[in-house]
Jmol script that loads the backbone (N, CA, C; Angstrom):
load data "model"
ATOM      1  N   UNK A   1     144.500 130.240  87.047  1.00  0.00           N
ATOM      2  CA  UNK A   1     144.826 131.668  86.941  1.00  0.00           C
ATOM      3  C   UNK A   1     143.554 132.516  86.903  1.00  0.00           C
ATOM      4  N   UNK A   2     142.646 132.184  86.006  1.00  0.00           N
ATOM      5  CA  UNK A   2     141.407 132.955  85.875  1.00  0.00           C
ATOM      6  C   UNK A   2     140.564 132.822  87.134  1.00  0.00           C
ATOM      7  N   UNK A   3     140.552 131.637  87.726  1.00  0.00           N
ATOM      8  CA  UNK A   3     139.757 131.452  88.945  1.00  0.00           C
ATOM      9  C   UNK A   3     140.305 132.292  90.095  1.00  0.00           C
ATOM     10  N   UNK A   4     141.626 132.473  90.163  1.00  0.00           N
ATOM     11  CA  UNK A   4     142.192 133.305  91.227  1.00  0.00           C
ATOM     12  C   UNK A   4     141.862 134.787  91.003  1.00  0.00           C
ATOM     13  N   UNK A   5     141.806 135.207  89.758  1.00  0.00           N
ATOM     14  CA  UNK A   5     141.414 136.589  89.450  1.00  0.00           C
ATOM     15  C   UNK A   5     139.952 136.804  89.831  1.00  0.00           C
ATOM     16  N   UNK A   6     139.103 135.845  89.513  1.00  0.00           N
ATOM     17  CA  UNK A   6     137.677 135.943  89.857  1.00  0.00           C
ATOM     18  C   UNK A   6     137.507 135.978  91.373  1.00  0.00           C
ATOM     19  N   UNK A   7     138.239 135.149  92.091  1.00  0.00           N
ATOM     20  CA  UNK A   7     138.167 135.148  93.558  1.00  0.00           C
ATOM     21  C   UNK A   7     138.648 136.481  94.141  1.00  0.00           C
ATOM     22  N   UNK A   8     139.700 137.022  93.556  1.00  0.00           N
ATOM     23  CA  UNK A   8     140.200 138.328  93.993  1.00  0.00           C
ATOM     24  C   UNK A   8     139.128 139.399  93.802  1.00  0.00           C
ATOM     25  N   UNK A   9     138.488 139.422  92.649  1.00  0.00           N
ATOM     26  CA  UNK A   9     137.443 140.418  92.363  1.00  0.00           C
ATOM     27  C   UNK A   9     136.256 140.256  93.314  1.00  0.00           C
ATOM     28  N   UNK A  10     135.845 139.014  93.570  1.00  0.00           N
ATOM     29  CA  UNK A  10     134.751 138.773  94.517  1.00  0.00           C
ATOM     30  C   UNK A  10     135.119 139.294  95.903  1.00  0.00           C
ATOM     31  N   UNK A  11     136.346 139.007  96.317  1.00  0.00           N
ATOM     32  CA  UNK A  11     136.823 139.459  97.622  1.00  0.00           C
ATOM     33  C   UNK A  11     136.864 140.982  97.697  1.00  0.00           C
ATOM     34  N   UNK A  12     137.342 141.615  96.638  1.00  0.00           N
ATOM     35  CA  UNK A  12     137.423 143.080  96.615  1.00  0.00           C
ATOM     36  C   UNK A  12     136.036 143.697  96.684  1.00  0.00           C
ATOM     37  N   UNK A  13     135.094 143.139  95.939  1.00  0.00           N
ATOM     38  CA  UNK A  13     133.720 143.661  95.963  1.00  0.00           C
ATOM     39  C   UNK A  13     133.133 143.507  97.353  1.00  0.00           C
ATOM     40  N   UNK A  14     133.310 142.342  97.948  1.00  0.00           N
ATOM     41  CA  UNK A  14     132.757 142.092  99.281  1.00  0.00           C
ATOM     42  C   UNK A  14     133.380 142.997 100.331  1.00  0.00           C
ATOM     43  N   UNK A  15     134.700 143.046 100.357  1.00  0.00           N
ATOM     44  CA  UNK A  15     135.397 143.785 101.402  1.00  0.00           C
ATOM     45  C   UNK A  15     135.308 145.295 101.221  1.00  0.00           C
ATOM     46  N   UNK A  16     135.422 145.777 100.006  1.00  0.00           N
ATOM     47  CA  UNK A  16     135.525 147.216  99.800  1.00  0.00           C
ATOM     48  C   UNK A  16     134.206 147.880  99.462  1.00  0.00           C
ATOM     49  N   UNK A  17     133.316 147.192  98.788  1.00  0.00           N
ATOM     50  CA  UNK A  17     132.077 147.849  98.358  1.00  0.00           C
ATOM     51  C   UNK A  17     130.917 147.484  99.274  1.00  0.00           C
ATOM     52  N   UNK A  18     130.674 146.210  99.466  1.00  0.00           N
ATOM     53  CA  UNK A  18     129.528 145.800 100.281  1.00  0.00           C
ATOM     54  C   UNK A  18     129.723 146.109 101.756  1.00  0.00           C
ATOM     55  N   UNK A  19     130.938 145.965 102.259  1.00  0.00           N
ATOM     56  CA  UNK A  19     131.183 146.224 103.679  1.00  0.00           C
ATOM     57  C   UNK A  19     131.359 147.703 103.998  1.00  0.00           C
ATOM     58  N   UNK A  20     131.619 148.521 103.019  1.00  0.00           N
ATOM     59  CA  UNK A  20     131.849 149.952 103.248  1.00  0.00           C
ATOM     60  C   UNK A  20     131.275 150.773 102.085  1.00  0.00           C
ATOM     61  N   UNK A  21     129.952 150.715 101.886  1.00  0.00           N
ATOM     62  CA  UNK A  21     129.360 151.337 100.702  1.00  0.00           C
ATOM     63  C   UNK A  21     129.485 152.863 100.656  1.00  0.00           C
ATOM     64  N   UNK A  22     129.515 153.513 101.801  1.00  0.00           N
ATOM     65  CA  UNK A  22     129.627 154.975 101.808  1.00  0.00           C
ATOM     66  C   UNK A  22     130.984 155.395 101.241  1.00  0.00           C
ATOM     67  N   UNK A  23     132.051 154.779 101.754  1.00  0.00           N
ATOM     68  CA  UNK A  23     133.379 155.146 101.270  1.00  0.00           C
ATOM     69  C   UNK A  23     133.624 154.641  99.858  1.00  0.00           C
ATOM     70  N   UNK A  24     133.005 153.531  99.498  1.00  0.00           N
ATOM     71  CA  UNK A  24     133.117 153.055  98.117  1.00  0.00           C
ATOM     72  C   UNK A  24     132.467 154.067  97.174  1.00  0.00           C
ATOM     73  N   UNK A  25     131.349 154.627  97.584  1.00  0.00           N
ATOM     74  CA  UNK A  25     130.664 155.649  96.776  1.00  0.00           C
ATOM     75  C   UNK A  25     131.507 156.914  96.694  1.00  0.00           C
ATOM     76  N   UNK A  26     132.108 157.310  97.810  1.00  0.00           N
ATOM     77  CA  UNK A  26     132.982 158.488  97.814  1.00  0.00           C
ATOM     78  C   UNK A  26     134.171 158.263  96.877  1.00  0.00           C
ATOM     79  N   UNK A  27     134.788 157.089  96.961  1.00  0.00           N
ATOM     80  CA  UNK A  27     135.917 156.772  96.085  1.00  0.00           C
ATOM     81  C   UNK A  27     135.514 156.774  94.620  1.00  0.00           C
ATOM     82  N   UNK A  28     134.360 156.206  94.316  1.00  0.00           N
ATOM     83  CA  UNK A  28     133.867 156.194  92.944  1.00  0.00           C
ATOM     84  C   UNK A  28     133.577 157.610  92.455  1.00  0.00           C
ATOM     85  N   UNK A  29     132.954 158.421  93.307  1.00  0.00           N
ATOM     86  CA  UNK A  29     132.672 159.816  92.932  1.00  0.00           C
ATOM     87  C   UNK A  29     133.961 160.584  92.667  1.00  0.00           C
ATOM     88  N   UNK A  30     134.962 160.360  93.502  1.00  0.00           N
ATOM     89  CA  UNK A  30     136.250 161.017  93.299  1.00  0.00           C
ATOM     90  C   UNK A  30     136.908 160.592  92.002  1.00  0.00           C
ATOM     91  N   UNK A  31     136.852 159.299  91.723  1.00  0.00           N
ATOM     92  CA  UNK A  31     137.464 158.790  90.493  1.00  0.00           C
ATOM     93  C   UNK A  31     136.721 159.305  89.261  1.00  0.00           C
ATOM     94  N   UNK A  32     135.390 159.344  89.331  1.00  0.00           N
ATOM     95  CA  UNK A  32     134.604 159.872  88.205  1.00  0.00           C
ATOM     96  C   UNK A  32     134.878 161.361  88.003  1.00  0.00           C
ATOM     97  N   UNK A  33     134.983 162.106  89.082  1.00  0.00           N
ATOM     98  CA  UNK A  33     135.302 163.534  88.989  1.00  0.00           C
ATOM     99  C   UNK A  33     136.688 163.720  88.396  1.00  0.00           C
ATOM    100  N   UNK A  34     137.638 162.992  88.928  1.00  0.00           N
ATOM    101  CA  UNK A  34     139.024 163.110  88.472  1.00  0.00           C
ATOM    102  C   UNK A  34     139.140 162.715  86.998  1.00  0.00           C
ATOM    103  N   UNK A  35     138.472 161.653  86.600  1.00  0.00           N
ATOM    104  CA  UNK A  35     138.506 161.228  85.204  1.00  0.00           C
ATOM    105  C   UNK A  35     137.701 162.136  84.291  1.00  0.00           C
ATOM    106  N   UNK A  36     136.652 162.737  84.829  1.00  0.00           N
ATOM    107  CA  UNK A  36     135.792 163.615  84.036  1.00  0.00           C
ATOM    108  C   UNK A  36     136.494 164.854  83.517  1.00  0.00           C
ATOM    109  N   UNK A  37     137.554 165.239  84.166  1.00  0.00           N
ATOM    110  CA  UNK A  37     138.286 166.427  83.716  1.00  0.00           C
ATOM    111  C   UNK A  37     138.861 166.220  82.327  1.00  0.00           C
ATOM    112  N   UNK A  38     139.251 164.982  82.016  1.00  0.00           N
ATOM    113  CA  UNK A  38     139.788 164.695  80.690  1.00  0.00           C
ATOM    114  C   UNK A  38     138.695 164.721  79.628  1.00  0.00           C
ATOM    115  N   UNK A  39     137.503 164.282  80.007  1.00  0.00           N
ATOM    116  CA  UNK A  39     136.369 164.356  79.086  1.00  0.00           C
ATOM    117  C   UNK A  39     136.069 165.821  78.784  1.00  0.00           C
ATOM    118  N   UNK A  40     136.071 166.654  79.817  1.00  0.00           N
ATOM    119  CA  UNK A  40     135.848 168.089  79.627  1.00  0.00           C
ATOM    120  C   UNK A  40     136.908 168.675  78.698  1.00  0.00           C
ATOM    121  N   UNK A  41     138.166 168.370  78.956  1.00  0.00           N
ATOM    122  CA  UNK A  41     139.255 168.909  78.134  1.00  0.00           C
ATOM    123  C   UNK A  41     139.121 168.442  76.688  1.00  0.00           C
ATOM    124  N   UNK A  42     138.744 167.199  76.499  1.00  0.00           N
ATOM    125  CA  UNK A  42     138.557 166.653  75.154  1.00  0.00           C
ATOM    126  C   UNK A  42     137.418 167.370  74.440  1.00  0.00           C
ATOM    127  N   UNK A  43     136.280 167.555  75.123  1.00  0.00           N
ATOM    128  CA  UNK A  43     135.127 168.216  74.505  1.00  0.00           C
ATOM    129  C   UNK A  43     135.446 169.668  74.141  1.00  0.00           C
ATOM    130  N   UNK A  44     136.112 170.382  75.026  1.00  0.00           N
ATOM    131  CA  UNK A  44     136.482 171.773  74.746  1.00  0.00           C
ATOM    132  C   UNK A  44     137.453 171.834  73.571  1.00  0.00           C
ATOM    133  N   UNK A  45     138.410 170.926  73.537  1.00  0.00           N
ATOM    134  CA  UNK A  45     139.364 170.893  72.423  1.00  0.00           C
ATOM    135  C   UNK A  45     138.659 170.588  71.105  1.00  0.00           C
ATOM    136  N   UNK A  46     137.706 169.676  71.129  1.00  0.00           N
ATOM    137  CA  UNK A  46     136.936 169.372  69.920  1.00  0.00           C
ATOM    138  C   UNK A  46     136.143 170.593  69.469  1.00  0.00           C
ATOM    139  N   UNK A  47     135.552 171.286  70.412  1.00  0.00           N
ATOM    140  CA  UNK A  47     134.767 172.484  70.095  1.00  0.00           C
ATOM    141  C   UNK A  47     135.643 173.569  69.479  1.00  0.00           C
ATOM    142  N   UNK A  48     136.842 173.752  70.049  1.00  0.00           N
ATOM    143  CA  UNK A  48     137.754 174.804  69.573  1.00  0.00           C
ATOM    144  C   UNK A  48     138.605 174.356  68.385  1.00  0.00           C
ATOM    145  N   UNK A  49     138.548 173.068  68.074  1.00  0.00           N
ATOM    146  CA  UNK A  49     139.325 172.491  66.962  1.00  0.00           C
ATOM    147  C   UNK A  49     140.842 172.639  67.173  1.00  0.00           C
ATOM    148  N   UNK A  50     141.250 172.686  68.433  1.00  0.00           N
ATOM    149  CA  UNK A  50     142.670 172.701  68.800  1.00  0.00           C
ATOM    150  C   UNK A  50     142.786 172.250  70.244  1.00  0.00           C
ATOM    151  N   UNK A  51     143.976 171.793  70.618  1.00  0.00           N
ATOM    152  CA  UNK A  51     144.183 171.350  71.985  1.00  0.00           C
ATOM    153  C   UNK A  51     144.074 172.548  72.929  1.00  0.00           C
ATOM    154  N   UNK A  52     143.232 172.407  73.948  1.00  0.00           N
ATOM    155  CA  UNK A  52     143.004 173.515  74.877  1.00  0.00           C
ATOM    156  C   UNK A  52     142.678 172.944  76.258  1.00  0.00           C
ATOM    157  N   UNK A  53     143.262 173.542  77.295  1.00  0.00           N
ATOM    158  CA  UNK A  53     142.966 173.153  78.675  1.00  0.00           C
ATOM    159  C   UNK A  53     142.205 174.314  79.326  1.00  0.00           C
ATOM    160  N   UNK A  54     140.894 174.151  79.533  1.00  0.00           N
ATOM    161  CA  UNK A  54     140.115 175.232  80.142  1.00  0.00           C
ATOM    162  C   UNK A  54     140.428 175.373  81.634  1.00  0.00           C
ATOM    163  N   UNK A  55     140.174 176.539  82.161  1.00  0.00           N
ATOM    164  CA  UNK A  55     140.414 176.795  83.587  1.00  0.00           C
ATOM    165  C   UNK A  55     139.627 175.823  84.462  1.00  0.00           C
ATOM    166  N   UNK A  56     138.423 175.476  84.026  1.00  0.00           N
ATOM    167  CA  UNK A  56     137.603 174.551  84.812  1.00  0.00           C
ATOM    168  C   UNK A  56     138.265 173.184  84.970  1.00  0.00           C
ATOM    169  N   UNK A  57     139.152 172.813  84.049  1.00  0.00           N
ATOM    170  CA  UNK A  57     139.910 171.567  84.159  1.00  0.00           C
ATOM    171  C   UNK A  57     140.666 171.526  85.482  1.00  0.00           C
ATOM    172  N   UNK A  58     141.272 172.656  85.853  1.00  0.00           N
ATOM    173  CA  UNK A  58     142.077 172.685  87.080  1.00  0.00           C
ATOM    174  C   UNK A  58     141.203 172.624  88.324  1.00  0.00           C
ATOM    175  N   UNK A  59     140.026 173.255  88.282  1.00  0.00           N
ATOM    176  CA  UNK A  59     139.118 173.176  89.428  1.00  0.00           C
ATOM    177  C   UNK A  59     138.572 171.761  89.601  1.00  0.00           C
ATOM    178  N   UNK A  60     138.197 171.127  88.497  1.00  0.00           N
ATOM    179  CA  UNK A  60     137.707 169.753  88.572  1.00  0.00           C
ATOM    180  C   UNK A  60     138.826 168.827  89.040  1.00  0.00           C
ATOM    181  N   UNK A  61     140.039 169.056  88.565  1.00  0.00           N
ATOM    182  CA  UNK A  61     141.198 168.265  89.008  1.00  0.00           C
ATOM    183  C   UNK A  61     141.389 168.395  90.507  1.00  0.00           C
ATOM    184  N   UNK A  62     141.273 169.617  91.008  1.00  0.00           N
ATOM    185  CA  UNK A  62     141.447 169.863  92.436  1.00  0.00           C
ATOM    186  C   UNK A  62     140.382 169.139  93.255  1.00  0.00           C
ATOM    187  N   UNK A  63     139.130 169.258  92.849  1.00  0.00           N
ATOM    188  CA  UNK A  63     138.039 168.607  93.591  1.00  0.00           C
ATOM    189  C   UNK A  63     138.214 167.087  93.574  1.00  0.00           C
ATOM    190  N   UNK A  64     138.468 166.522  92.400  1.00  0.00           N
ATOM    191  CA  UNK A  64     138.670 165.077  92.308  1.00  0.00           C
ATOM    192  C   UNK A  64     139.861 164.606  93.116  1.00  0.00           C
ATOM    193  N   UNK A  65     140.929 165.375  93.088  1.00  0.00           N
ATOM    194  CA  UNK A  65     142.129 165.013  93.826  1.00  0.00           C
ATOM    195  C   UNK A  65     141.893 165.054  95.338  1.00  0.00           C
ATOM    196  N   UNK A  66     141.175 166.047  95.805  1.00  0.00           N
ATOM    197  CA  UNK A  66     140.873 166.142  97.246  1.00  0.00           C
ATOM    198  C   UNK A  66     139.990 164.978  97.687  1.00  0.00           C
ATOM    199  N   UNK A  67     138.975 164.655  96.889  1.00  0.00           N
ATOM    200  CA  UNK A  67     138.108 163.520  97.233  1.00  0.00           C
ATOM    201  C   UNK A  67     138.929 162.235  97.284  1.00  0.00           C
ATOM    202  N   UNK A  68     139.785 162.046  96.283  1.00  0.00           N
ATOM    203  CA  UNK A  68     140.605 160.836  96.254  1.00  0.00           C
ATOM    204  C   UNK A  68     141.652 160.823  97.376  1.00  0.00           C
ATOM    205  N   UNK A  69     142.115 162.006  97.772  1.00  0.00           N
ATOM    206  CA  UNK A  69     143.036 162.078  98.910  1.00  0.00           C
ATOM    207  C   UNK A  69     142.335 161.613 100.186  1.00  0.00           C
ATOM    208  N   UNK A  70     141.109 162.085 100.422  1.00  0.00           N
ATOM    209  CA  UNK A  70     140.341 161.641 101.593  1.00  0.00           C
ATOM    210  C   UNK A  70     140.112 160.129 101.546  1.00  0.00           C
ATOM    211  N   UNK A  71     139.767 159.638 100.362  1.00  0.00           N
ATOM    212  CA  UNK A  71     139.528 158.206 100.210  1.00  0.00           C
ATOM    213  C   UNK A  71     140.807 157.410 100.489  1.00  0.00           C
ATOM    214  N   UNK A  72     141.934 157.874  99.972  1.00  0.00           N
ATOM    215  CA  UNK A  72     143.192 157.150 100.182  1.00  0.00           C
ATOM    216  C   UNK A  72     143.609 157.165 101.655  1.00  0.00           C
ATOM    217  N   UNK A  73     143.277 158.230 102.373  1.00  0.00           N
ATOM    218  CA  UNK A  73     143.538 158.266 103.820  1.00  0.00           C
ATOM    219  C   UNK A  73     142.643 157.234 104.507  1.00  0.00           C
ATOM    220  N   UNK A  74     141.384 157.175 104.085  1.00  0.00           N
ATOM    221  CA  UNK A  74     140.450 156.218 104.697  1.00  0.00           C
ATOM    222  C   UNK A  74     140.910 154.775 104.510  1.00  0.00           C
ATOM    223  N   UNK A  75     141.383 154.445 103.310  1.00  0.00           N
ATOM    224  CA  UNK A  75     141.819 153.066 103.064  1.00  0.00           C
ATOM    225  C   UNK A  75     143.275 152.833 103.485  1.00  0.00           C
ATOM    226  N   UNK A  76     143.896 153.883 104.010  1.00  0.00           N
ATOM    227  CA  UNK A  76     145.272 153.814 104.538  1.00  0.00           C
ATOM    228  C   UNK A  76     146.274 153.352 103.478  1.00  0.00           C
ATOM    229  N   UNK A  77     146.223 154.003 102.313  1.00  0.00           N
ATOM    230  CA  UNK A  77     147.130 153.673 101.220  1.00  0.00           C
ATOM    231  C   UNK A  77     148.126 154.811 101.049  1.00  0.00           C
ATOM    232  N   UNK A  78     149.359 154.651 101.560  1.00  0.00           N
ATOM    233  CA  UNK A  78     150.327 155.753 101.528  1.00  0.00           C
ATOM    234  C   UNK A  78     150.757 156.152 100.116  1.00  0.00           C
ATOM    235  N   UNK A  79     150.729 155.221  99.179  1.00  0.00           N
ATOM    236  CA  UNK A  79     151.122 155.554  97.805  1.00  0.00           C
ATOM    237  C   UNK A  79     150.109 156.509  97.194  1.00  0.00           C
ATOM    238  N   UNK A  80     148.829 156.207  97.345  1.00  0.00           N
ATOM    239  CA  UNK A  80     147.786 157.112  96.831  1.00  0.00           C
ATOM    240  C   UNK A  80     147.784 158.440  97.590  1.00  0.00           C
ATOM    241  N   UNK A  81     148.004 158.372  98.899  1.00  0.00           N
ATOM    242  CA  UNK A  81     148.056 159.602  99.699  1.00  0.00           C
ATOM    243  C   UNK A  81     149.136 160.540  99.170  1.00  0.00           C
ATOM    244  N   UNK A  82     150.313 160.002  98.924  1.00  0.00           N
ATOM    245  CA  UNK A  82     151.416 160.806  98.412  1.00  0.00           C
ATOM    246  C   UNK A  82     151.071 161.390  97.047  1.00  0.00           C
ATOM    247  N   UNK A  83     150.556 160.558  96.155  1.00  0.00           N
ATOM    248  CA  UNK A  83     150.223 161.022  94.808  1.00  0.00           C
ATOM    249  C   UNK A  83     149.161 162.101  94.805  1.00  0.00           C
ATOM    250  N   UNK A  84     148.070 161.887  95.529  1.00  0.00           N
ATOM    251  CA  UNK A  84     146.996 162.877  95.523  1.00  0.00           C
ATOM    252  C   UNK A  84     147.347 164.124  96.332  1.00  0.00           C
ATOM    253  N   UNK A  85     148.247 163.997  97.310  1.00  0.00           N
ATOM    254  CA  UNK A  85     148.726 165.193  98.023  1.00  0.00           C
ATOM    255  C   UNK A  85     149.514 166.086  97.074  1.00  0.00           C
ATOM    256  N   UNK A  86     150.415 165.480  96.320  1.00  0.00           N
ATOM    257  CA  UNK A  86     151.208 166.238  95.356  1.00  0.00           C
ATOM    258  C   UNK A  86     150.313 166.843  94.272  1.00  0.00           C
ATOM    259  N   UNK A  87     149.374 166.040  93.758  1.00  0.00           N
ATOM    260  CA  UNK A  87     148.439 166.559  92.751  1.00  0.00           C
ATOM    261  C   UNK A  87     147.702 167.788  93.269  1.00  0.00           C
ATOM    262  N   UNK A  88     147.208 167.699  94.496  1.00  0.00           N
ATOM    263  CA  UNK A  88     146.440 168.801  95.076  1.00  0.00           C
ATOM    264  C   UNK A  88     147.276 170.078  95.126  1.00  0.00           C
ATOM    265  N   UNK A  89     148.524 169.960  95.528  1.00  0.00           N
ATOM    266  CA  UNK A  89     149.405 171.139  95.573  1.00  0.00           C
ATOM    267  C   UNK A  89     149.633 171.718  94.170  1.00  0.00           C
ATOM    268  N   UNK A  90     149.837 170.849  93.198  1.00  0.00           N
ATOM    269  CA  UNK A  90     150.064 171.315  91.827  1.00  0.00           C
ATOM    270  C   UNK A  90     148.826 172.016  91.280  1.00  0.00           C
ATOM    271  N   UNK A  91     147.647 171.455  91.531  1.00  0.00           N
ATOM    272  CA  UNK A  91     146.415 172.077  91.022  1.00  0.00           C
ATOM    273  C   UNK A  91     146.156 173.412  91.710  1.00  0.00           C
ATOM    274  N   UNK A  92     146.423 173.484  93.001  1.00  0.00           N
ATOM    275  CA  UNK A  92     146.280 174.767  93.705  1.00  0.00           C
ATOM    276  C   UNK A  92     147.227 175.807  93.120  1.00  0.00           C
ATOM    277  N   UNK A  93     148.444 175.405  92.823  1.00  0.00           N
ATOM    278  CA  UNK A  93     149.422 176.334  92.239  1.00  0.00           C
ATOM    279  C   UNK A  93     148.971 176.802  90.857  1.00  0.00           C
ATOM    280  N   UNK A  94     148.484 175.900  90.032  1.00  0.00           N
ATOM    281  CA  UNK A  94     147.995 176.296  88.714  1.00  0.00           C
ATOM    282  C   UNK A  94     146.828 177.271  88.813  1.00  0.00           C
ATOM    283  N   UNK A  95     145.905 177.006  89.723  1.00  0.00           N
ATOM    284  CA  UNK A  95     144.763 177.909  89.908  1.00  0.00           C
ATOM    285  C   UNK A  95     145.258 179.268  90.391  1.00  0.00           C
ATOM    286  N   UNK A  96     146.240 179.285  91.288  1.00  0.00           N
ATOM    287  CA  UNK A  96     146.815 180.542  91.777  1.00  0.00           C
ATOM    288  C   UNK A  96     147.462 181.316  90.633  1.00  0.00           C
ATOM    289  N   UNK A  97     148.216 180.621  89.764  1.00  0.00           N
ATOM    290  CA  UNK A  97     148.849 181.282  88.616  1.00  0.00           C
ATOM    291  C   UNK A  97     147.802 181.849  87.660  1.00  0.00           C
ATOM    292  N   UNK A  98     146.737 181.115  87.420  1.00  0.00           N
ATOM    293  CA  UNK A  98     145.653 181.600  86.547  1.00  0.00           C
ATOM    294  C   UNK A  98     145.011 182.839  87.151  1.00  0.00           C
ATOM    295  N   UNK A  99     144.747 182.804  88.455  1.00  0.00           N
ATOM    296  CA  UNK A  99     144.143 183.948  89.147  1.00  0.00           C
ATOM    297  C   UNK A  99     145.055 185.175  89.054  1.00  0.00           C
ATOM    298  N   UNK A 100     146.351 184.996  89.324  1.00  0.00           N
ATOM    299  CA  UNK A 100     147.294 186.127  89.258  1.00  0.00           C
ATOM    300  C   UNK A 100     147.399 186.692  87.846  1.00  0.00           C
ATOM    301  N   UNK A 101     147.410 185.828  86.853  1.00  0.00           N
ATOM    302  CA  UNK A 101     147.489 186.278  85.460  1.00  0.00           C
ATOM    303  C   UNK A 101     146.246 187.094  85.088  1.00  0.00           C
ATOM    304  N   UNK A 102     145.077 186.604  85.471  1.00  0.00           N
ATOM    305  CA  UNK A 102     143.833 187.322  85.173  1.00  0.00           C
ATOM    306  C   UNK A 102     143.797 188.662  85.906  1.00  0.00           C
ATOM    307  N   UNK A 103     144.279 188.678  87.128  1.00  0.00           N
ATOM    308  CA  UNK A 103     144.304 189.910  87.924  1.00  0.00           C
ATOM    309  C   UNK A 103     145.245 190.937  87.293  1.00  0.00           C
ATOM    310  N   UNK A 104     146.428 190.506  86.863  1.00  0.00           N
ATOM    311  CA  UNK A 104     147.383 191.405  86.198  1.00  0.00           C
ATOM    312  C   UNK A 104     146.804 191.966  84.908  1.00  0.00           C
ATOM    313  N   UNK A 105     146.153 191.109  84.130  1.00  0.00           N
ATOM    314  CA  UNK A 105     145.560 191.566  82.871  1.00  0.00           C
ATOM    315  C   UNK A 105     144.426 192.550  83.105  1.00  0.00           C
ATOM    316  N   UNK A 106     143.639 192.354  84.156  1.00  0.00           N
ATOM    317  CA  UNK A 106     142.544 193.266  84.464  1.00  0.00           C
ATOM    318  C   UNK A 106     143.092 194.629  84.872  1.00  0.00           C
ATOM    319  N   UNK A 107     144.149 194.633  85.673  1.00  0.00           N
ATOM    320  CA  UNK A 107     144.761 195.890  86.111  1.00  0.00           C
ATOM    321  C   UNK A 107     145.372 196.612  84.911  1.00  0.00           C
ATOM    322  N   UNK A 108     146.055 195.879  84.052  1.00  0.00           N
ATOM    323  CA  UNK A 108     146.668 196.478  82.869  1.00  0.00           C
ATOM    324  C   UNK A 108     145.611 197.079  81.966  1.00  0.00           C
ATOM    325  N   UNK A 109     144.509 196.384  81.773  1.00  0.00           N
ATOM    326  CA  UNK A 109     143.432 196.891  80.920  1.00  0.00           C
ATOM    327  C   UNK A 109     142.823 198.155  81.514  1.00  0.00           C
ATOM    328  N   UNK A 110     142.663 198.203  82.825  1.00  0.00           N
ATOM    329  CA  UNK A 110     142.109 199.396  83.469  1.00  0.00           C
ATOM    330  C   UNK A 110     143.064 200.558  83.371  1.00  0.00           C
ATOM    331  N   UNK A 111     144.368 200.293  83.529  1.00  0.00           N
ATOM    332  CA  UNK A 111     145.373 201.363  83.425  1.00  0.00           C
ATOM    333  C   UNK A 111     145.413 201.934  82.013  1.00  0.00           C
ATOM    334  N   UNK A 112     145.315 201.040  81.015  1.00  0.00           N
ATOM    335  CA  UNK A 112     145.352 201.511  79.633  1.00  0.00           C
ATOM    336  C   UNK A 112     144.110 202.334  79.301  1.00  0.00           C
ATOM    337  N   UNK A 113     142.971 201.944  79.836  1.00  0.00           N
ATOM    338  CA  UNK A 113     141.728 202.663  79.561  1.00  0.00           C
ATOM    339  C   UNK A 113     141.643 203.988  80.325  1.00  0.00           C
ATOM    340  N   UNK A 114     142.390 204.131  81.393  1.00  0.00           N
ATOM    341  CA  UNK A 114     142.325 205.324  82.227  1.00  0.00           C
ATOM    342  C   UNK A 114     143.124 206.498  81.678  1.00  0.00           C
ATOM    343  N   UNK A 115     144.034 206.279  80.753  1.00  0.00           N
ATOM    344  CA  UNK A 115     144.880 207.357  80.234  1.00  0.00           C
ATOM    345  C   UNK A 115     144.164 208.249  79.257  1.00  0.00           C
TER     346      UNK A 115
END
end "model"
wireframe off; spacefill off
backbone 0.3
color backbone group
């Protein structure tokens, strides 16, 4: 059992990393970016002493998701393609909602100050 796992890992390293180092690096960068958003959210929450999702979380999520979407297309994995496509749409929608909310608040503040 353990020997088959070791052989699988050796094969994966050879086929995916050594034979295609550029795309392996892109995939790793995407995964680190995508995972880094949780580190950011954790650090901000610790700083604020309450659970908080900063706006930058959604931008980092979008960038990581797009990188991973490109990587999943390259490796021809339809399950990852579907997941990261949906993620990308959700992150774009969240960023759009944040932008619209900020825009409405800015207009309201200007209207209140103008009277």
